[in-house]
Backbone and ligand atoms as CSV (ligand in chain L), in Angstrom:
chain,resi,resn,atom,element,x,y,z
A,1,MET,N,N,6.016,93.524,226.862
A,1,MET,CA,C,4.892,93.400,227.791
A,1,MET,C,C,5.081,92.140,228.639
A,2,ASN,N,N,4.881,92.264,229.947
A,2,ASN,CA,C,5.023,91.055,230.761
A,2,ASN,C,C,3.720,90.253,230.797
A,3,ALA,N,N,3.806,89.030,231.289
A,3,ALA,CA,C,2.673,88.100,231.225
A,3,ALA,C,C,1.485,88.610,232.036
A,4,MET,N,N,1.766,89.337,233.116
A,4,MET,CA,C,0.660,89.824,233.941
A,4,MET,C,C,-0.168,90.864,233.199
A,5,ILE,N,N,0.492,91.685,232.421
A,5,ILE,CA,C,-0.242,92.675,231.615
A,5,ILE,C,C,-1.022,91.946,230.509
A,6,ARG,N,N,-0.377,91.005,229.843
A,6,ARG,CA,C,-1.043,90.262,228.766
A,6,ARG,C,C,-2.303,89.571,229.266
A,7,ASP,N,N,-2.261,89.083,230.525
A,7,ASP,CA,C,-3.420,88.408,231.120
A,7,ASP,C,C,-4.598,89.344,231.345
A,8,ARG,N,N,-4.325,90.644,231.362
A,8,ARG,CA,C,-5.407,91.611,231.596
A,8,ARG,C,C,-6.066,92.069,230.288
A,9,ILE,N,N,-5.610,91.523,229.168
A,9,ILE,CA,C,-6.143,91.924,227.853
A,9,ILE,C,C,-6.728,90.704,227.143
A,10,ARG,N,N,-7.939,90.864,226.600
A,10,ARG,CA,C,-8.547,89.784,225.807
A,10,ARG,C,C,-9.041,90.350,224.478
A,11,VAL,N,N,-8.979,89.521,223.461
A,11,VAL,CA,C,-9.540,89.875,222.157
A,11,VAL,C,C,-10.757,88.984,221.929
A,12,LEU,N,N,-11.888,89.604,221.640
A,12,LEU,CA,C,-13.121,88.849,221.390
A,12,LEU,C,C,-13.640,89.164,220.001
A,13,VAL,N,N,-14.415,88.237,219.458
A,13,VAL,CA,C,-15.166,88.527,218.236
A,13,VAL,C,C,-16.630,88.545,218.636
A,14,GLY,N,N,-17.323,89.634,218.330
A,14,GLY,CA,C,-18.742,89.660,218.666
A,14,GLY,C,C,-19.333,91.050,218.663
A,15,ASP,N,N,-20.577,91.088,219.154
A,15,ASP,CA,C,-21.350,92.327,219.203
A,15,ASP,C,C,-21.134,92.953,220.582
A,16,ILE,N,N,-20.582,94.143,220.602
A,16,ILE,CA,C,-20.213,94.782,221.880
A,16,ILE,C,C,-21.446,95.057,222.745
A,17,THR,N,N,-22.612,95.160,222.125
A,17,THR,CA,C,-23.823,95.469,222.907
A,17,THR,C,C,-24.233,94.303,223.813
A,18,THR,N,N,-23.652,93.127,223.594
A,18,THR,CA,C,-24.037,91.957,224.397
A,18,THR,C,C,-23.106,91.730,225.592
A,19,LEU,N,N,-22.056,92.523,225.721
A,19,LEU,CA,C,-21.059,92.250,226.770
A,19,LEU,C,C,-21.591,92.568,228.166
A,20,GLU,N,N,-21.351,91.656,229.093
A,20,GLU,CA,C,-21.716,91.876,230.503
A,20,GLU,C,C,-20.492,92.361,231.236
A,21,VAL,N,N,-20.251,93.661,231.128
A,21,VAL,CA,C,-19.036,94.247,231.713
A,21,VAL,C,C,-19.407,95.544,232.428
A,22,ASP,N,N,-18.436,96.125,233.100
A,22,ASP,CA,C,-18.709,97.369,233.828
A,22,ASP,C,C,-18.895,98.540,232.869
A,23,ALA,N,N,-18.165,98.514,231.758
A,23,ALA,CA,C,-18.328,99.598,230.785
A,23,ALA,C,C,-17.990,99.117,229.385
A,24,ILE,N,N,-18.819,99.533,228.430
A,24,ILE,CA,C,-18.420,99.391,227.025
A,24,ILE,C,C,-18.158,100.795,226.485
A,25,VAL,N,N,-17.302,100.855,225.486
A,25,VAL,CA,C,-16.992,102.134,224.855
A,25,VAL,C,C,-17.784,102.223,223.556
A,26,ASN,N,N,-18.345,103.396,223.330
A,26,ASN,CA,C,-19.081,103.660,222.088
A,26,ASN,C,C,-18.225,104.541,221.189
A,27,ALA,N,N,-18.082,104.142,219.926
A,27,ALA,CA,C,-17.449,105.011,218.922
A,27,ALA,C,C,-18.532,105.962,218.439
A,28,ALA,N,N,-18.688,107.061,219.172
A,28,ALA,CA,C,-19.842,107.946,219.004
A,28,ALA,C,C,-19.596,109.034,217.962
A,29,LYS,N,N,-20.661,109.695,217.583
A,29,LYS,CA,C,-20.577,110.889,216.741
A,29,LYS,C,C,-20.465,112.117,217.651
A,30,PRO,N,N,-19.932,113.233,217.162
A,30,PRO,CA,C,-19.731,114.410,218.031
A,30,PRO,C,C,-21.021,114.934,218.672
A,31,THR,N,N,-22.158,114.688,218.054
A,31,THR,CA,C,-23.428,115.138,218.656
A,31,THR,C,C,-23.834,114.267,219.834
A,32,LEU,N,N,-23.294,113.073,219.908
A,32,LEU,CA,C,-23.694,112.031,220.883
A,32,LEU,C,C,-25.149,111.604,220.715
A,33,LEU,N,N,-25.721,111.877,219.560
A,33,LEU,CA,C,-27.140,111.557,219.362
A,33,LEU,C,C,-27.349,110.304,218.512
A,34,GLY,N,N,-26.344,109.476,218.428
A,34,GLY,CA,C,-26.485,108.214,217.696
A,34,GLY,C,C,-26.095,108.364,216.241
A,35,GLY,N,N,-26.039,107.243,215.536
A,35,GLY,CA,C,-25.635,107.245,214.135
A,35,GLY,C,C,-25.671,105.827,213.627
A,36,GLY,N,N,-24.783,105.500,212.704
A,36,GLY,CA,C,-24.740,104.142,212.170
A,36,GLY,C,C,-23.762,103.291,212.954
A,37,GLY,N,N,-23.434,102.145,212.423
A,37,GLY,CA,C,-22.395,101.280,212.987
A,37,GLY,C,C,-22.620,100.939,214.447
A,38,VAL,N,N,-21.534,100.912,215.185
A,38,VAL,CA,C,-21.597,100.485,216.583
A,38,VAL,C,C,-22.428,101.470,217.411
A,39,ASP,N,N,-22.371,102.734,217.067
A,39,ASP,CA,C,-23.136,103.779,217.765
A,39,ASP,C,C,-24.637,103.491,217.667
A,40,GLY,N,N,-25.105,103.202,216.467
A,40,GLY,CA,C,-26.520,102.891,216.262
A,40,GLY,C,C,-26.924,101.634,217.018
A,41,ALA,N,N,-26.047,100.643,216.989
A,41,ALA,CA,C,-26.345,99.377,217.675
A,41,ALA,C,C,-26.455,99.597,219.183
A,42,ILE,N,N,-25.567,100.410,219.729
A,42,ILE,CA,C,-25.581,100.673,221.181
A,42,ILE,C,C,-26.847,101.447,221.564
A,43,HIS,N,N,-27.202,102.472,220.789
A,43,HIS,CA,C,-28.417,103.233,221.102
A,43,HIS,C,C,-29.658,102.350,221.016
A,44,LYS,N,N,-29.684,101.486,220.013
A,44,LYS,CA,C,-30.840,100.596,219.840
A,44,LYS,C,C,-30.971,99.646,221.036
A,45,ALA,N,N,-29.842,99.088,221.447
A,45,ALA,CA,C,-29.874,98.112,222.537
A,45,ALA,C,C,-30.087,98.777,223.901
A,46,ALA,N,N,-29.576,100.004,224.071
A,46,ALA,CA,C,-29.694,100.669,225.378
A,46,ALA,C,C,-31.068,101.280,225.577
A,47,GLY,N,N,-31.753,101.599,224.474
A,47,GLY,CA,C,-33.112,102.143,224.568
A,47,GLY,C,C,-33.142,103.659,224.544
A,48,PRO,N,N,-34.360,104.214,224.463
A,48,PRO,CA,C,-34.526,105.665,224.271
A,48,PRO,C,C,-34.042,106.513,225.442
A,49,GLU,N,N,-33.934,105.915,226.631
A,49,GLU,CA,C,-33.434,106.691,227.779
A,49,GLU,C,C,-32.018,107.175,227.531
A,50,LEU,N,N,-31.253,106.394,226.785
A,50,LEU,CA,C,-29.865,106.798,226.497
A,50,LEU,C,C,-29.851,108.090,225.681
A,51,LEU,N,N,-30.690,108.161,224.670
A,51,LEU,CA,C,-30.728,109.349,223.824
A,51,LEU,C,C,-31.116,110.577,224.654
A,52,GLU,N,N,-32.075,110.378,225.550
A,52,GLU,CA,C,-32.525,111.475,226.411
A,52,GLU,C,C,-31.368,112.033,227.236
A,53,VAL,N,N,-30.592,111.153,227.831
A,53,VAL,CA,C,-29.456,111.578,228.665
A,53,VAL,C,C,-28.358,112.191,227.792
A,54,CYS,N,N,-28.137,111.601,226.613
A,54,CYS,CA,C,-27.091,112.108,225.729
A,54,CYS,C,C,-27.387,113.530,225.258
A,55,ARG,N,N,-28.655,113.844,225.072
A,55,ARG,CA,C,-29.025,115.208,224.666
A,55,ARG,C,C,-28.516,116.234,225.666
A,56,LYS,N,N,-28.536,115.875,226.918
A,56,LYS,CA,C,-28.124,116.809,227.987
A,56,LYS,C,C,-26.617,117.013,228.011
A,57,LEU,N,N,-25.867,116.111,227.384
A,57,LEU,CA,C,-24.395,116.211,227.417
A,57,LEU,C,C,-23.865,117.250,226.426
A,58,LYS,N,N,-24.700,117.681,225.514
A,58,LYS,CA,C,-24.330,118.744,224.547
A,58,LYS,C,C,-23.111,118.374,223.712
A,59,GLY,N,N,-23.051,117.133,223.300
A,59,GLY,CA,C,-21.992,116.710,222.376
A,59,GLY,C,C,-20.671,116.428,223.053
A,60,CYS,N,N,-19.694,116.046,222.235
A,60,CYS,CA,C,-18.371,115.670,222.757
A,60,CYS,C,C,-17.339,115.969,221.659
A,61,PRO,N,N,-16.248,116.686,222.002
A,61,PRO,CA,C,-15.221,116.958,220.994
A,61,PRO,C,C,-14.463,115.685,220.595
A,62,THR,N,N,-13.937,115.668,219.405
A,62,THR,CA,C,-13.147,114.530,218.920
A,62,THR,C,C,-11.971,114.270,219.862
A,63,GLY,N,N,-11.779,113.002,220.192
A,63,GLY,CA,C,-10.673,112.613,221.076
A,63,GLY,C,C,-11.033,112.609,222.555
A,64,GLN,N,N,-12.179,113.206,222.896
A,64,GLN,CA,C,-12.613,113.254,224.300
A,64,GLN,C,C,-13.606,112.115,224.581
A,65,ALA,N,N,-14.020,111.998,225.842
A,65,ALA,CA,C,-14.943,110.927,226.230
A,65,ALA,C,C,-15.893,111.403,227.324
A,66,LYS,N,N,-17.124,110.900,227.286
A,66,LYS,CA,C,-18.119,111.191,228.324
A,66,LYS,C,C,-18.840,109.890,228.691
A,67,MET,N,N,-19.253,109.799,229.946
A,67,MET,CA,C,-19.832,108.532,230.412
A,67,MET,C,C,-21.319,108.673,230.737
A,68,THR,N,N,-22.058,107.615,230.428
A,68,THR,CA,C,-23.460,107.529,230.858
A,68,THR,C,C,-23.683,106.149,231.484
A,69,ARG,N,N,-24.888,105.969,232.012
A,69,ARG,CA,C,-25.295,104.615,232.412
A,69,ARG,C,C,-25.522,103.769,231.163
A,70,GLY,N,N,-25.670,102.480,231.379
A,70,GLY,CA,C,-25.884,101.573,230.245
A,70,GLY,C,C,-27.345,101.323,229.915
A,71,PHE,N,N,-28.236,101.793,230.784
A,71,PHE,CA,C,-29.677,101.607,230.607
A,71,PHE,C,C,-30.029,100.146,230.306
A,72,ARG,N,N,-30.614,99.822,229.155
A,72,ARG,CA,C,-31.076,98.438,228.936
A,72,ARG,C,C,-29.962,97.460,228.551
A,73,LEU,N,N,-28.742,97.959,228.467
A,73,LEU,CA,C,-27.610,97.061,228.168
A,73,LEU,C,C,-27.266,96.223,229.387
A,74,LYS,N,N,-26.546,95.135,229.149
A,74,LYS,CA,C,-26.005,94.377,230.282
A,74,LYS,C,C,-24.814,95.110,230.873
A,75,ALA,N,N,-24.149,95.920,230.071
A,75,ALA,CA,C,-23.037,96.736,230.578
A,75,ALA,C,C,-23.599,97.830,231.491
A,76,THR,N,N,-22.905,98.069,232.611
A,76,THR,CA,C,-23.392,99.060,233.580
A,76,THR,C,C,-23.244,100.484,233.033
A,77,HIS,N,N,-22.121,100.752,232.389
A,77,HIS,CA,C,-21.846,102.101,231.884
A,77,HIS,C,C,-21.510,102.069,230.392
A,78,ILE,N,N,-21.695,103.223,229.771
A,78,ILE,CA,C,-21.221,103.426,228.396
A,78,ILE,C,C,-20.288,104.630,228.421
A,79,ILE,N,N,-19.099,104.439,227.881
A,79,ILE,CA,C,-18.177,105.566,227.713
A,79,ILE,C,C,-18.238,105.950,226.240
A,80,HIS,N,N,-18.723,107.144,225.986
A,80,HIS,CA,C,-18.885,107.621,224.612
A,80,HIS,C,C,-17.645,108.411,224.229
A,81,THR,N,N,-16.962,107.965,223.206
A,81,THR,CA,C,-15.783,108.704,222.757
A,81,THR,C,C,-15.904,108.939,221.263
A,82,VAL,N,N,-15.380,110.071,220.816
A,82,VAL,CA,C,-15.519,110.443,219.403
A,82,VAL,C,C,-14.174,110.281,218.707
A,83,GLY,N,N,-14.110,109.299,217.829
A,83,GLY,CA,C,-12.886,109.060,217.073
A,83,GLY,C,C,-12.727,110.074,215.953
A,84,PRO,N,N,-11.479,110.236,215.463
A,84,PRO,CA,C,-11.255,111.144,214.337
A,84,PRO,C,C,-11.708,110.521,213.021
A,85,VAL,N,N,-12.171,111.357,212.116
A,85,VAL,CA,C,-12.397,110.939,210.729
A,85,VAL,C,C,-11.021,110.905,210.080
A,86,TYR,N,N,-10.678,109.789,209.440
A,86,TYR,CA,C,-9.340,109.663,208.842
A,86,TYR,C,C,-9.293,110.413,207.517
A,87,SER,N,N,-8.310,111.311,207.415
A,87,SER,CA,C,-8.156,112.006,206.128
A,87,SER,C,C,-6.671,112.071,205.772
A,88,GLY,N,N,-6.018,110.899,205.782
A,88,GLY,CA,C,-4.625,110.815,205.355
A,88,GLY,C,C,-3.622,110.679,206.480
A,89,GLY,N,N,-4.006,110.987,207.698
A,89,GLY,CA,C,-3.132,110.770,208.845
A,89,GLY,C,C,-2.255,111.951,209.221
A,90,GLU,N,N,-2.332,113.035,208.447
A,90,GLU,CA,C,-1.467,114.196,208.717
A,90,GLU,C,C,-2.239,115.332,209.388
A,91,SER,N,N,-3.443,115.032,209.828
A,91,SER,CA,C,-4.268,116.089,210.435
A,91,SER,C,C,-4.515,115.815,211.911
A,92,GLY,N,N,-3.530,115.214,212.559
A,92,GLY,CA,C,-3.648,114.950,213.991
A,92,GLY,C,C,-4.458,113.712,214.332
A,93,GLU,N,N,-4.796,112.900,213.339
A,93,GLU,CA,C,-5.640,111.728,213.618
A,93,GLU,C,C,-5.020,110.768,214.632
A,94,PRO,N,N,-3.705,110.449,214.540
A,94,PRO,CA,C,-3.148,109.507,215.525
A,94,PRO,C,C,-3.268,110.008,216.966
A,95,GLU,N,N,-2.985,111.293,217.189
A,95,GLU,CA,C,-3.075,111.845,218.550
A,95,GLU,C,C,-4.524,111.830,219.038
A,96,LEU,N,N,-5.441,112.147,218.131
A,96,LEU,CA,C,-6.860,112.165,218.514
A,96,LEU,C,C,-7.344,110.756,218.851
A,97,LEU,N,N,-6.932,109.770,218.054
A,97,LEU,CA,C,-7.354,108.395,218.327
A,97,LEU,C,C,-6.743,107.909,219.647
A,98,ARG,N,N,-5.483,108.234,219.866
A,98,ARG,CA,C,-4.857,107.887,221.147
A,98,ARG,C,C,-5.640,108.537,222.293
A,99,GLY,N,N,-6.064,109.773,222.085
A,99,GLY,CA,C,-6.856,110.487,223.086
A,99,GLY,C,C,-8.142,109.757,223.429
A,100,CYS,N,N,-8.772,109.159,222.440
A,100,CYS,CA,C,-10.002,108.394,222.698
A,100,CYS,C,C,-9.739,107.281,223.709
A,101,TYR,N,N,-8.658,106.541,223.490
A,101,TYR,CA,C,-8.339,105.426,224.391
A,101,TYR,C,C,-7.915,105.953,225.762
A,102,GLN,N,N,-7.058,106.974,225.749
A,102,GLN,CA,C,-6.551,107.546,227.000
A,102,GLN,C,C,-7.692,108.134,227.842
A,103,ASN,N,N,-8.567,108.904,227.231
A,103,ASN,CA,C,-9.645,109.543,227.983
A,103,ASN,C,C,-10.689,108.522,228.434
A,104,SER,N,N,-10.895,107.479,227.660
A,104,SER,CA,C,-11.807,106.402,228.087
A,104,SER,C,C,-11.221,105.655,229.280
A,105,MET,N,N,-9.935,105.367,229.219
A,105,MET,CA,C,-9.274,104.659,230.329
A,105,MET,C,C,-9.253,105.537,231.587
A,106,THR,N,N,-9.089,106.837,231.414
A,106,THR,CA,C,-9.096,107.746,232.565
A,106,THR,C,C,-10.459,107.725,233.252
A,107,LEU,N,N,-11.530,107.810,232.472
A,107,LEU,CA,C,-12.878,107.739,233.060
A,107,LEU,C,C,-13.076,106.403,233.781
A,108,ALA,N,N,-12.610,105.335,233.142
A,108,ALA,CA,C,-12.762,104.001,233.740
A,108,ALA,C,C,-12.002,103.924,235.069
A,109,ARG,N,N,-10.798,104.438,235.079
A,109,ARG,CA,C,-10.016,104.422,236.324
A,109,ARG,C,C,-10.703,105.257,237.408
A,110,ASP,N,N,-11.171,106.438,237.029
A,110,ASP,CA,C,-11.785,107.329,238.011
A,110,ASP,C,C,-13.063,106.735,238.597
A,111,HIS,N,N,-13.697,105.831,237.871
A,111,HIS,CA,C,-14.911,105.177,238.380
A,111,HIS,C,C,-14.625,103.745,238.834
A,112,GLN,N,N,-13.361,103.418,238.970
A,112,GLN,CA,C,-12.929,102.097,239.451
A,112,GLN,C,C,-13.599,100.960,238.678
A,113,ILE,N,N,-13.674,101.143,237.384
A,113,ILE,CA,C,-14.258,100.121,236.521
A,113,ILE,C,C,-13.285,98.956,236.387
A,114,LYS,N,N,-13.823,97.754,236.557
A,114,LYS,CA,C,-12.940,96.573,236.527
A,114,LYS,C,C,-12.697,96.109,235.106
A,115,THR,N,N,-13.777,96.000,234.318
A,115,THR,CA,C,-13.626,95.493,232.948
A,115,THR,C,C,-14.270,96.455,231.966
A,116,ILE,N,N,-13.503,96.795,230.932
A,116,ILE,CA,C,-13.963,97.727,229.899
A,116,ILE,C,C,-13.822,97.053,228.534
A,117,GLY,N,N,-14.810,97.238,227.676
A,117,GLY,CA,C,-14.760,96.674,226.322
A,117,GLY,C,C,-14.701,97.777,225.275
A,118,PHE,N,N,-13.712,97.686,224.395
A,118,PHE,CA,C,-13.557,98.683,223.322
A,118,PHE,C,C,-13.948,98.095,221.965
A,119,PRO,N,N,-14.628,98.870,221.124
A,119,PRO,CA,C,-14.734,98.486,219.704
A,119,PRO,C,C,-13.498,99.020,218.969
A,120,CYS,N,N,-13.388,98.749,217.681
A,120,CYS,CA,C,-12.253,99.270,216.890
A,120,CYS,C,C,-12.602,100.689,216.431
A,121,ILE,N,N,-12.369,101.639,217.329
A,121,ILE,CA,C,-12.793,103.032,217.122
A,121,ILE,C,C,-12.238,103.599,215.814
A,122,SER,N,N,-13.086,104.280,215.085
A,122,SER,CA,C,-12.746,105.014,213.839
A,122,SER,C,C,-12.494,104.133,212.624
A,123,THR,N,N,-12.543,102.812,212.783
A,123,THR,CA,C,-12.147,101.955,211.650
A,123,THR,C,C,-13.310,101.556,210.742
A,124,GLY,N,N,-14.506,102.084,211.033
A,124,GLY,CA,C,-15.663,101.788,210.178
A,124,GLY,C,C,-15.917,102.964,209.251
A,125,ILE,N,N,-17.014,103.644,209.504
A,125,ILE,CA,C,-17.421,104.792,208.672
A,125,ILE,C,C,-16.320,105.858,208.629
A,126,TYR,N,N,-15.577,106.012,209.727
A,126,TYR,CA,C,-14.556,107.070,209.808
A,126,TYR,C,C,-13.253,106.724,209.072
A,127,GLY,N,N,-13.127,105.480,208.601
A,127,GLY,CA,C,-12.087,105.156,207.619
A,127,GLY,C,C,-10.650,105.037,208.088
A,128,TYR,N,N,-10.401,104.920,209.390
A,128,TYR,CA,C,-9.011,104.795,209.864
A,128,TYR,C,C,-8.446,103.436,209.434
A,129,PRO,N,N,-7.248,103.394,208.860
A,129,PRO,CA,C,-6.666,102.090,208.482
A,129,PRO,C,C,-6.574,101.170,209.697
A,130,LYS,N,N,-7.038,99.941,209.530
A,130,LYS,CA,C,-7.231,99.064,210.697
A,130,LYS,C,C,-5.942,98.749,211.450
A,131,LEU,N,N,-4.884,98.497,210.702
A,131,LEU,CA,C,-3.622,98.140,211.349
A,131,LEU,C,C,-3.077,99.312,212.169
A,132,ASP,N,N,-3.111,100.495,211.590
A,132,ASP,CA,C,-2.618,101.687,212.291
A,132,ASP,C,C,-3.449,101.958,213.541
A,133,ALA,N,N,-4.768,101.835,213.400
A,133,ALA,CA,C,-5.658,102.094,214.533
A,133,ALA,C,C,-5.414,101.069,215.640
A,134,CYS,N,N,-5.226,99.825,215.253
A,134,CYS,CA,C,-4.977,98.752,216.220
A,134,CYS,C,C,-3.664,98.996,216.953
A,135,ASN,N,N,-2.648,99.407,216.217
A,135,ASN,CA,C,-1.341,99.688,216.814
A,135,ASN,C,C,-1.449,100.770,217.894
A,136,ILE,N,N,-2.182,101.804,217.599
A,136,ILE,CA,C,-2.380,102.898,218.565
A,136,ILE,C,C,-3.121,102.384,219.795
A,137,ALA,N,N,-4.181,101.615,219.561
A,137,ALA,CA,C,-5.011,101.102,220.661
A,137,ALA,C,C,-4.192,100.192,221.577
A,138,VAL,N,N,-3.479,99.269,220.978
A,138,VAL,CA,C,-2.743,98.273,221.769
A,138,VAL,C,C,-1.607,98.939,222.560
A,139,LYS,N,N,-0.867,99.810,221.905
A,139,LYS,CA,C,0.239,100.495,222.595
A,139,LYS,C,C,-0.260,101.295,223.781
A,140,MET,N,N,-1.335,102.041,223.544
A,140,MET,CA,C,-1.852,102.908,224.607
A,140,MET,C,C,-2.339,102.077,225.784
A,141,VAL,N,N,-3.065,101.008,225.478
A,141,VAL,CA,C,-3.641,100.175,226.539
A,141,VAL,C,C,-2.530,99.475,227.339
A,142,ILE,N,N,-1.517,98.973,226.672
A,142,ILE,CA,C,-0.412,98.327,227.397
A,142,ILE,C,C,0.265,99.332,228.324
A,143,ASN,N,N,0.577,100.514,227.801
A,143,ASN,CA,C,1.214,101.543,228.634
A,143,ASN,C,C,0.351,101.881,229.840
A,144,TRP,N,N,-0.931,101.981,229.587
A,144,TRP,CA,C,-1.853,102.338,230.677
A,144,TRP,C,C,-1.864,101.248,231.749
A,145,LEU,N,N,-2.006,100.007,231.334
A,145,LEU,CA,C,-2.106,98.908,232.303
A,145,LEU,C,C,-0.811,98.758,233.105
A,146,GLU,N,N,0.313,99.098,232.480
A,146,GLU,CA,C,1.584,99.019,233.212
A,146,GLU,C,C,1.633,100.028,234.355
A,147,ALA,N,N,0.879,101.121,234.209
A,147,ALA,CA,C,0.964,102.202,235.197
A,147,ALA,C,C,-0.254,102.290,236.112
A,148,ASN,N,N,-1.324,101.565,235.788
A,148,ASN,CA,C,-2.575,101.730,236.532
A,148,ASN,C,C,-3.198,100.396,236.906
A,149,GLU,N,N,-3.837,100.413,238.096
A,149,GLU,CA,C,-4.519,99.225,238.587
A,149,GLU,C,C,-5.909,99.080,237.947
A,150,PHE,N,N,-6.533,100.224,237.626
A,150,PHE,CA,C,-7.864,100.240,237.003
A,150,PHE,C,C,-7.817,100.890,235.626
A,151,PRO,N,N,-8.607,100.380,234.674
A,151,PRO,CA,C,-9.393,99.157,234.770
A,151,PRO,C,C,-8.499,97.925,234.887
A,152,GLU,N,N,-9.052,96.892,235.523
A,152,GLU,CA,C,-8.251,95.674,235.715
A,152,GLU,C,C,-8.086,94.921,234.397
A,153,ASN,N,N,-9.184,94.870,233.612
A,153,ASN,CA,C,-9.174,94.081,232.370
A,153,ASN,C,C,-9.706,94.885,231.196
A,154,VAL,N,N,-9.110,94.661,230.047
A,154,VAL,CA,C,-9.529,95.335,228.815
A,154,VAL,C,C,-9.899,94.282,227.768
A,155,LEU,N,N,-11.090,94.450,227.197
A,155,LEU,CA,C,-11.517,93.566,226.103
A,155,LEU,C,C,-11.509,94.370,224.812
A,156,PHE,N,N,-10.843,93.854,223.790
A,156,PHE,CA,C,-10.974,94.439,222.459
A,156,PHE,C,C,-12.045,93.629,221.751
A,157,CYS,N,N,-13.210,94.243,221.571
A,157,CYS,CA,C,-14.352,93.531,220.994
A,157,CYS,C,C,-14.409,93.813,219.495
A,158,CYS,N,N,-13.913,92.868,218.719
A,158,CYS,CA,C,-13.863,93.022,217.263
A,158,CYS,C,C,-15.151,92.472,216.665
A,159,PHE,N,N,-15.589,93.108,215.585
A,159,PHE,CA,C,-16.869,92.709,214.990
A,159,PHE,C,C,-16.714,91.516,214.070
A,160,ASN,N,N,-15.488,91.232,213.643
A,160,ASN,CA,C,-15.273,90.082,212.744
A,160,ASN,C,C,-13.910,89.459,213.026
A,161,PRO,N,N,-13.753,88.198,212.628
A,161,PRO,CA,C,-12.509,87.474,212.944
A,161,PRO,C,C,-11.264,88.116,212.326
A,162,ALA,N,N,-11.410,88.770,211.174
A,162,ALA,CA,C,-10.237,89.392,210.536
A,162,ALA,C,C,-9.668,90.508,211.417
A,163,ASP,N,N,-10.547,91.294,212.009
A,163,ASP,CA,C,-10.094,92.359,212.906
A,163,ASP,C,C,-9.427,91.766,214.147
A,164,ALA,N,N,-10.013,90.700,214.670
A,164,ALA,CA,C,-9.447,90.068,215.866
A,164,ALA,C,C,-8.038,89.550,215.585
A,165,LYS,N,N,-7.816,89.048,214.383
A,165,LYS,CA,C,-6.484,88.545,214.007
A,165,LYS,C,C,-5.455,89.665,214.065
A,166,ILE,N,N,-5.854,90.842,213.598
A,166,ILE,CA,C,-4.951,91.997,213.623
A,166,ILE,C,C,-4.557,92.309,215.077
A,167,TYR,N,N,-5.525,92.276,215.972
A,167,TYR,CA,C,-5.240,92.553,217.387
A,167,TYR,C,C,-4.350,91.471,218.000
A,168,GLU,N,N,-4.660,90.224,217.693
A,168,GLU,CA,C,-3.852,89.122,218.257
A,168,GLU,C,C,-2.399,89.253,217.794
A,169,ALA,N,N,-2.227,89.591,216.524
A,169,ALA,CA,C,-0.864,89.717,215.987
A,169,ALA,C,C,-0.138,90.891,216.634
A,170,GLU,N,N,-0.838,91.978,216.805
A,170,GLU,CA,C,-0.237,93.170,217.409
A,170,GLU,C,C,0.147,92.880,218.870
A,171,LEU,N,N,-0.709,92.161,219.573
A,171,LEU,CA,C,-0.406,91.815,220.965
A,171,LEU,C,C,0.771,90.843,221.040
A,172,ALA,N,N,0.850,89.943,220.065
A,172,ALA,CA,C,1.951,88.967,220.055
A,172,ALA,C,C,3.291,89.673,219.831
A,173,ARG,N,N,3.270,90.799,219.124
A,173,ARG,CA,C,4.509,91.566,218.915
A,173,ARG,C,C,5.013,92.156,220.229
A,174,GLY,N,N,4.109,92.328,221.168
A,174,GLY,CA,C,4.500,92.678,222.524
A,174,GLY,C,C,4.605,94.148,222.840
A,175,HIS,N,N,5.302,94.929,222.058
A,175,HIS,CA,C,5.589,96.354,222.262
A,175,HIS,C,C,6.570,96.649,223.361
L,1,ADP,P1,P,-16.511,104.898,213.321
L,1,ADP,O1,O,-17.473,105.986,212.880
L,1,ADP,O2,O,-15.759,105.269,214.583
L,1,ADP,O3,O,-15.624,104.426,212.223
L,1,ADP,P2,P,-18.205,102.491,213.106
L,1,ADP,O4,O,-19.320,102.102,214.004
L,1,ADP,O5,O,-18.525,102.778,211.672
L,1,ADP,O6,O,-17.482,103.728,213.831
L,1,ADP,O7,O,-17.087,101.369,213.132
L,1,ADP,C1,C,-16.206,101.161,214.191
L,1,ADP,C2,C,-15.954,99.687,214.347
L,1,ADP,O8,O,-17.049,99.082,215.023
L,1,ADP,C3,C,-15.809,98.916,213.037
L,1,ADP,O9,O,-14.675,98.061,213.178
L,1,ADP,C4,C,-17.093,98.097,212.955
L,1,ADP,O10,O,-16.887,96.870,212.284
L,1,ADP,C5,C,-17.389,97.865,214.404
L,1,ADP,N1,N,-18.771,97.536,214.780
L,1,ADP,C6,C,-19.939,97.850,214.177
L,1,ADP,N2,N,-20.974,97.372,214.888
L,1,ADP,C7,C,-20.446,96.748,215.983
L,1,ADP,C8,C,-21.000,96.046,217.108
L,1,ADP,N3,N,-22.303,95.895,217.269
L,1,ADP,N4,N,-20.133,95.534,218.027
L,1,ADP,C9,C,-18.799,95.684,217.892
L,1,ADP,N5,N,-18.220,96.338,216.875
L,1,ADP,C10,C,-19.037,96.857,215.928
């Protein structure tokens, strides 16, 4: 990875619902009607209007992504993507997780989003091993930034310092 690409990627520790960016990504459930973890936090912070709009979207298949406004969030948009439930890694989970990042980045590019913030998709309730998930996320994002002008910047918003360390180490490896 060259220095210009590295400059477009940041690793943060914090609550993704507080980010003042063009779009945050939600690790959503297939119903898009909220749940626990980051999904619950985003729905709580965005307010009931988000749930109303999400009902109209009629769900989202695993690996795909759909966009809404951010409502009461500081983020302008929310990209809802459904990560795979990890069940050993032999059931297409890596391709599906890559799809989450790819389809989120595609929506961001199509809407000329400058800065997008990702949580560690699938690594909570859905049980994806953190290192493997991080490797997929970092590789996909680097490849994307090498080929695309938008989004200009990507934030990996980790919920705790241990997760951020994994991302920093993966980025230092370069790919
Ligand atoms: P999944 O069902 O995709 O596994 P979870 O919400 O259970 O989704 O977890 C995904 C990741 O989001 C985990 O790494 C978890 O620590 C993190 N997380 C939970 N709440 C927040 C938050 N408010 N901001 C950022 N990350 C969060």
